[in-house]
C-alpha positions as CSV (number, residue, x, y, z in Angstrom):
1,M,0.0,0.0,0.0
2,N,2.8,2.4,0.9
3,I,4.6,1.5,-2.3
4,I,1.5,2.4,-4.4
5,Y,1.1,5.7,-2.5
6,V,4.7,6.6,-3.0
7,K,4.5,5.6,-6.7
8,N,1.4,7.9,-7.1
9,M,3.1,10.7,-5.3
10,L,6.1,10.4,-7.5
11,E,4.0,10.5,-10.6
12,I,2.2,13.6,-9.3
13,C,5.5,15.3,-8.6
14,A,6.7,14.5,-12.0
15,I,3.5,15.9,-13.6
16,V,3.8,19.1,-11.5
17,A,7.5,19.4,-12.4
18,G,6.6,19.0,-16.1
19,L,3.9,21.6,-15.8
20,T,6.2,24.0,-14.0
21,V,8.9,23.6,-16.6
22,T,6.2,24.3,-19.3
23,L,4.4,27.1,-17.5
24,I,7.3,29.2,-16.4
25,P,8.5,30.2,-19.9
26,T,4.9,30.8,-20.9
27,Y,4.4,33.0,-17.8
28,R,7.6,34.9,-18.5
29,W,6.6,35.4,-22.2
30,M,3.1,36.6,-21.2
31,K,4.6,38.9,-18.5
32,N,7.1,40.4,-21.0
33,R,4.3,40.8,-23.6
34,I,2.1,42.6,-21.1
35,R,5.1,44.9,-20.1
36,R,5.8,45.7,-23.8
37,K,2.1,46.5,-24.4
38,E,2.2,48.8,-21.4
39,E,5.4,50.5,-22.6
40,E,3.8,50.9,-26.1
41,E,0.7,52.4,-24.6
42,E,2.8,54.8,-22.5
43,A,4.8,55.8,-25.6
44,K,1.6,56.4,-27.5
45,E,0.2,58.4,-24.6
46,D,3.4,60.5,-24.5
47,E,3.2,61.0,-28.3
48,R,-0.4,62.1,-28.0
49,K,0.5,64.5,-25.3
50,T,3.5,65.8,-27.4
51,H,1.3,66.3,-30.5
52,K,-1.4,68.0,-28.4
53,A,1.2,70.4,-26.9
54,I,2.6,71.1,-30.4
55,S,-0.9,71.7,-31.7
56,E,-1.7,74.1,-28.9
57,Q,1.6,76.0,-29.3
58,T,1.0,76.2,-33.1
59,L,-2.5,77.5,-32.5
60,E,-1.3,80.1,-30.1
61,S,1.4,81.2,-32.6
62,I,-1.2,81.5,-35.4
63,K,-3.4,83.5,-33.1
64,G,-0.5,85.7,-32.2
65,I,0.4,86.2,-35.9
66,D,-3.2,87.0,-36.7
67,I,-3.4,89.6,-33.9
68,R,-0.1,91.2,-35.1
69,L,-1.4,91.3,-38.7
70,K,-4.6,93.0,-37.5
71,N,-2.6,95.5,-35.6
72,V,-0.4,96.3,-38.6
73,E,-3.6,96.6,-40.8
74,E,-5.2,99.0,-38.3
75,E,-2.0,101.0,-38.0
76,I,-1.7,101.3,-41.8
77,T,-5.4,102.3,-42.2
78,L,-5.5,104.8,-39.3
79,S,-5.9,108.4,-40.3
80,D,-3.7,110.0,-37.5
81,G,-0.3,109.0,-36.4
82,S,-0.2,105.9,-38.7
83,I,2.6,104.2,-40.5
84,K,1.0,105.5,-43.8
85,N,1.2,109.1,-42.7
86,F,4.7,108.5,-41.3
87,V,5.8,107.2,-44.8
88,H,4.3,110.3,-46.4
89,V,6.4,112.5,-44.0
90,I,9.5,110.5,-44.9
91,K,8.8,110.8,-48.6
92,A,8.3,114.6,-48.2
93,E,11.6,114.9,-46.4
94,I,13.4,112.9,-49.1
95,D,11.8,115.0,-51.9
96,T,12.8,118.2,-50.1
97,S,16.4,116.9,-49.7
98,N,16.5,115.9,-53.4
99,W,15.0,119.2,-54.5
100,L,17.8,121.1,-52.7
101,N,20.5,118.7,-53.9
102,P,22.9,120.6,-56.1
103,R,23.2,117.6,-58.5
104,P,20.5,117.3,-61.2
105,M,18.2,114.4,-60.4
106,F,14.7,113.1,-61.3
107,R,12.3,110.2,-60.8
108,T,10.6,108.8,-63.8
109,T,8.3,106.0,-64.9
110,T,9.2,103.4,-67.5
111,S,7.0,105.3,-70.0
112,G,9.3,108.3,-69.5
113,L,6.9,110.5,-67.4
114,N,8.7,112.6,-64.8
115,I,7.0,112.4,-61.5
116,F,9.7,114.4,-59.7
117,V,12.5,116.8,-60.7
118,N,14.8,118.9,-58.6
119,E,15.8,122.5,-58.9
120,A,19.2,121.8,-60.5
121,Y,17.5,119.8,-63.3
122,C,15.1,122.7,-63.8
123,Q,18.0,125.1,-64.1
124,I,19.7,123.0,-66.8
125,C,16.5,123.1,-68.9
126,K,15.6,126.7,-67.9
127,C,12.0,125.9,-67.1
128,K,9.7,125.2,-64.2
129,S,9.3,121.8,-62.6
130,E,5.7,121.6,-63.8
131,D,6.9,121.9,-67.4
132,L,9.4,119.1,-67.0
133,I,6.9,116.8,-65.3
134,N,4.3,117.5,-68.0
135,L,6.8,117.1,-70.9
136,G,8.9,114.2,-69.7
137,W,12.7,113.7,-69.5
138,M,13.4,113.2,-73.2
139,N,11.6,116.3,-74.5
140,F,14.6,118.6,-74.1
141,L,16.9,116.6,-76.3
142,I,18.5,118.4,-79.2
143,S,16.7,116.4,-81.9
144,T,13.9,113.9,-82.4
145,E,16.4,111.5,-83.9
146,M,18.4,111.5,-80.6
147,A,15.1,111.2,-78.7
148,D,14.0,108.2,-80.8
149,S,17.4,106.5,-80.5
150,I,17.6,107.0,-76.8
151,H,14.0,105.9,-76.3
152,R,14.7,102.6,-78.1
153,R,17.8,101.9,-76.0
154,W,16.0,103.0,-72.8
155,M,13.1,100.6,-73.4
156,S,15.4,97.6,-73.8
157,F,17.1,98.4,-70.5
158,A,13.8,99.2,-68.8
159,H,12.4,95.8,-69.9
160,E,15.3,94.1,-68.1
161,L,15.1,96.4,-65.1
162,T,18.8,97.2,-65.2
163,Q,20.7,100.4,-64.8
164,Y,20.7,102.6,-67.9
165,N,23.7,104.8,-68.9
166,D,23.7,107.2,-71.8
167,V,24.9,110.6,-73.1
168,M,22.2,113.2,-73.8
169,H,22.5,116.5,-75.6
170,F,20.1,119.0,-74.1
171,V,18.6,122.3,-75.4
172,T,16.2,124.7,-73.9
173,N,12.8,125.6,-75.2
174,D,14.2,128.7,-76.9
175,G,17.0,126.6,-78.6
176,E,19.9,127.4,-76.3
177,D,22.5,124.6,-76.4
178,R,23.1,123.1,-72.9
179,G,25.7,120.6,-73.9
180,N,26.2,116.8,-73.5
181,W,25.4,115.2,-70.1
182,N,26.1,111.7,-68.8
183,V,22.8,110.3,-67.6
184,V,22.5,107.4,-65.2
185,I,19.0,105.9,-64.5
186,K,18.6,103.2,-61.8
187,P,15.5,101.1,-61.1
188,L,13.7,101.7,-57.8
189,G,10.6,99.6,-57.8
190,P,6.9,99.1,-58.8
191,T,4.1,101.5,-57.8
192,T,0.6,102.5,-58.7
193,L,0.0,106.0,-60.0
194,Q,-3.2,107.9,-60.9
195,K,-3.5,109.0,-64.5
196,N,-6.0,111.3,-66.1
197,V,-7.9,109.4,-68.9
198,L,-10.8,110.3,-71.1
199,S,-13.9,108.3,-70.5
200,D,-16.5,107.2,-73.0
201,D,-18.7,110.2,-72.3
202,R,-15.6,112.5,-72.9
203,T,-15.1,113.4,-69.3
204,I,-11.7,113.2,-67.6
205,I,-11.4,110.6,-64.9
206,K,-8.5,109.3,-62.8
207,E,-7.4,105.7,-63.4
208,D,-4.9,103.6,-61.4
209,V,-1.9,102.7,-63.6
210,H,0.8,100.2,-62.6
211,E,4.2,101.6,-63.3
212,Y,7.9,101.1,-62.4
213,I,9.8,104.0,-60.9
214,W,13.4,105.0,-61.8
215,H,15.9,107.4,-60.3
216,G,18.0,109.5,-62.7
217,T,21.0,111.8,-62.3
218,F,23.0,114.0,-64.7
219,K,26.7,114.8,-64.8
220,P,28.3,117.3,-67.4
221,K,30.3,115.6,-70.1
222,D,31.6,118.3,-72.6
223,D,32.9,121.8,-72.1
224,I,29.5,123.5,-72.7
225,A,27.8,121.3,-70.0
226,K,30.7,121.9,-67.6
227,K,30.5,125.7,-68.0
228,I,26.8,125.6,-67.3
229,A,27.4,123.4,-64.3
230,D,30.1,125.8,-63.0
231,N,27.7,128.8,-63.4
232,L,24.9,126.9,-61.6
233,G,27.1,125.5,-58.9
234,I,26.5,121.9,-60.0
235,P,29.3,119.6,-58.7
236,Y,30.9,117.0,-61.0
C-alpha cells in the first residue's frame, strides 16, 4: 500500500514538475508581452501629449500672428499717427532733400513720365518743374532723332530692369545749347499711379496705372555742359 502511494506521489510530482517547466517560460513570455504593451501604450500616450502640446503651441502662434497682422492693418489704415502718414512724411523729407540737392536728379516712370525733378534739373533746362513733369525727361533733347534712338535703348534696359547709362544733348525751349550730359537711371521699384484718362462720355477721370519707378542723375560731359554746371554750382 505504501509502495503504491509513493508511486502515485512520484507520478504527481513528475507531472507538477513538467507543468512547472512548461508554464514558467509561458508566464515569462506573457509577462514580457504585457510589459511591452504597457510600454507601447505609455509611448503612444506620451506621443499624443506631445502632439497636443505642439498643436496648442501652433494654434497660439497662429493667433499671435493674426493679432499682429490685424494691428499692422489697423496701423496702416489709421488716419492719424499711422505708418501710412509716417511714410508720407519721410517721402516729403526725401523730396525736399532731393529738391535742394545741387546735383540734377529726377524720378521717372518706365514710360518716360517725370514724377519728380529737382531745382538743378530745372536750371539746366531753364524751365519750371511743372513743365518738366508734363513734358517728360526726353523732351529737351537736341533732336527727335536722338530722342527716338535713346528711347529705343531705354526701353530695352527698362524691360530688363537694369541700370541705364547714356549721353544726352540738351537744349532749352528757346533753342539754347546746354551741352552733353552723362545720364544714369537706376530702377527703384513698382508702384501704382493715378493718371487722367478720357472716359467714354468725354469726361476726364482718374485711373490707377501700374508703373515702375526709376531714379536718374546728370553729370556734365563736354565743355558746354561743364561751363553751365560751374555757373549753376553743380558739382561734378
